[in-house]
N, C-alpha and C positions, 0 to 999 in steps of 0.2 A: 538369492533373493532378487526379485525384479521390482523396480520403482518406476512409475510413469509420472512424466510431467506433462500436463494437459494445458497447453498455452505456454510455448517455450519462449519466455521474455526475460526481462531484467530479473524479477524476483524468482520465478521458477528456475531460470538458468543459474542464478547465483546460488540457490538453494542445492541444486544438483552439483555444482562445482565444489562447493564446500563439503558436501557429503562424501564426494569421491575420495578425499584424503583419509577419511575416517573409515570408509567401507570400500576398499578396493575390489572386493569380490561381488559387490552389488552391481547388477546390470541396470542401466538407465534407458528407458525407452521415451520417445517424445511423441506428442500428438499436437499438430498445429496445421491449420488451413493454409498458412503462407508457405509457398515453396521456397522463398528467400529465407524465411526463418528456419525451415527445415535444413537447408543447406548449411547455414551459419552454425546452427546448433550441433550439427555433425562435425563440421570442420573444427570448432572449438572444443570438441570433446565433451560437450554438455550432455549429450545422449549418445548411446551406442547404435541406436536404431530408431527409425521413424515407423510408427504403426498406426492403424486406425483406432478410434476410441473404443470400438467394441472388442478389438483384440487386447488393448491395454487393460480393459476391466477384467478380462478373463485371466490374464497372466500376471497381473501385478498384485503384490501384497499391499502396497500403498500407492494410491492415486493422488497426486497433487494437482488441485485444480487451481491454475494460476492465470486464468483469462480475466479480462475486464469484468466488473461486477454484473453488468447486464447479461453477459454470457454465462456467468455462474448460475444466475437465476434460472436460465433456460436449460442448462446442462445438468444441474444437480439432480432434479427429479429422474431424468432418464438414466443417469449413472447409478443412482440408488436402486432404480428398478432392476438393472442388469448386474448389480454388484453380487458376486458370490458370498456365501457365508464365510466368515473369518477374514474378510478383506476390509480395508479402510479407505475412506475418502477424507482428505483435509483440503480446505480451500485457503487461499491467501488474500481474500478480498479486503478492501479498505472500508467497506460498510459491513454491518453484521446483523441488524435487526430483521431486514427483509430476507436475508439468506437463512438465518436461523429459523424464521417462521416457515419458510419452504421445507427445511429439513424436519422441523417438528411435525409436519403433516404427513410424514412418510413412516411407514412401518419399520424401515431399517435405519431410523434416526440414530441409534446407538452405534452404528458403524461410521458415523460422520464426526469429524472434529472441526469446530469453526476456529480459524487461526488468522491473525493479522500481524504480520512482522512490521514493527515500526522501523522501517529501513527503506531506502530508495535513493534515487537521484533524479535529476531532471531529464536523463536519457532513458530510452526504451528499447526494447528488443533484445534478442540474445547477444547481438554485438556488444551491448553495453554491460552484459553480466560479468561479474568477477567474484572469485571465492571468498574475499574478505568483507563483502557487503554486509553480511549479517552478524559478523563477529561483534560481541559486546553490545549488541543492540537489544532493546526490549521487544518482546513478542507477547501479544495478548491472546488468550484462549477464552472463548465465551461459552457459557453453559456446559462447563466441563462435566457437571453431574449427569448430563443427558448422553454422554458418550460412554460406551462400555469400557471396562478397565483395560482390555487388551489394546483397543484402538487408541485410547487416550495415552497409555504408557508407551506405546510405539512412537506416537508423534512427539510426546514430551522428551523421549530419549533422543530422537533425531534433532530436535530443536536445541537441546542442551549440548549435543555433540558438535554443533556448528557454532557454539559459543553464544547462544542467545540466552537472555534472562526472561524467565516466564512470569507473566502477570495475569491474573484471572479476573474477568469482568463479566457483567451481564450485558447482553447485546444493546439494550437501550442506553445503558450507562456509556458504553463504548462509543455509540454513534453521537451522543451528546458531547462528550469530551473531544472527539476527533473533529467535530464541526469547528470548534475553536482553535485547537492546536495544530491542525493540519489542513482541513478543507478551506478554512477562512484565509490562511496564509497563501494557499494557491490562488484563490479568487483575487486576493489583493495584488499578487504578482502579475496575474493576467491583466487586471485592470490598470496597473501601472504601466505595463508594457504597451497596452492600447493607447493610453493617454499620451505617452511620450511619442509613439509612432504617428498618432493623429496630429499632434502639435508640431512635431519636428519632421517635416517631409524631407529634408536634406539628411540622409543617413550618414554622410560623412561627418556632419556636424555632431550628430549624436555620438558617434564612435570617438571623435576627437575630445569631446567634453565629458564623456562618461567616466565617472570615478569608480573605484573599487566598491564604494557604498551602492551606487546605482546597480553595478553588475551583480552583487550579492543579493540585493533586494529583488531584482527582476529575474533572477536565475530561474525560479519555478515557472516562469512564463514559457519556458522552453519545454515544459512537460507535455505529455501526449494528450491532446483533446479527446481522442477516442477512449482513453482510460478515465479521464476526470469528468467528462460530461455525464456519464452514467452514475458516477459517485455523488455528484451534486444533486442529481434527480432522485436517487434512492435515499438520500439523507436530506431531502429538501426542507422538511420542517425545522430540523436543528440548524441547517446551513442558513435558512432565512432568518431565524432568530439571531444567530451569530452575526450575520451581516447587518441586521437591524441595530444591534448593540454597537457595532463598529461605525456604522454611519452616523449615529447619534453623537459618538465621541468625535468623529471627524468634523461634525458640524460645530461642536463646542470649540474645538481647536481653531477652526476657520473663524469663528466669532471673536475668539481671543486675539487672533492675529488682526482682523479687520479693525478692532477697537483699540489697537495698540496696547492691549492688556498683557504686558510682559509677566506680571505676577502670576497670572492664570497659566500662561504658556510654561513658565518655569515650574510651576506646581505639577502640571501634567507630565512634563518630561522627567521631573525628579521622581515622581511616583513610578513611572515607566521604567526608570533605571534599576528598580528593585528586581527586574527580570534577570539581571546579572546574578543576584544572590540565588534565585530560584534555579537557574540553569547550572550554576556551579554545584549546587546540592545534588541535582540530578546526575551530573557527570561523575560525582564521587561515589554514588550507589553501585 
């Protein structure tokens, strides 16, 4: 069996590395425009060979589309156009509604599986890939009923074999929830990083005073702009709503502080502390 990774980066590379242990006889081929990424992917053993997209489509039973979401939008119709019968495409995009709409318009929709692994780090590229990234993480499959049984079964088997827990959602539901639990946290981190950098011009002072709390909160600001800008754009309606809700709460928090209203501040923080219970429940599942 041959499996192709189109866009050999953190997610695609980690998926390949984790599958290698389960399927030593599978051949992995990579497609990537970056010569640097190609060399790293070969050196790390993520893929066995670099090929063109057209070659990958002809030889691979499963094609894993792991590029940024704007590239997925452009590549998916072409890939479906040239996909032989009996073959499968799965994507790993962080938005789903626009991608699924593109797939829905194609005659070969049944050979596509819409996937979003809930895993990642602030680092990007094949050099950041590691085989344990996906283990014990949730993965969302959207519109499973629109994929044929063979394609869906193949993808589900691989996802479970790398240790992922599958959750099924509709694309609109996915994008709404992700705007709050993922996309908003990245914007908040980018904004915090910009605020501090703009205010504190002396980098040495930042590093000297930065606590572990600051480092963990701003960690996501190191994420790839090339990946996240298209995500925010594709999910702009939901992201804008989430930002609006967040900004309103920030204003209320600011007002409480300005007015020396400790009771309101304490109430906000006490309610927010309930996130500990929620996250503890998620981790136990």
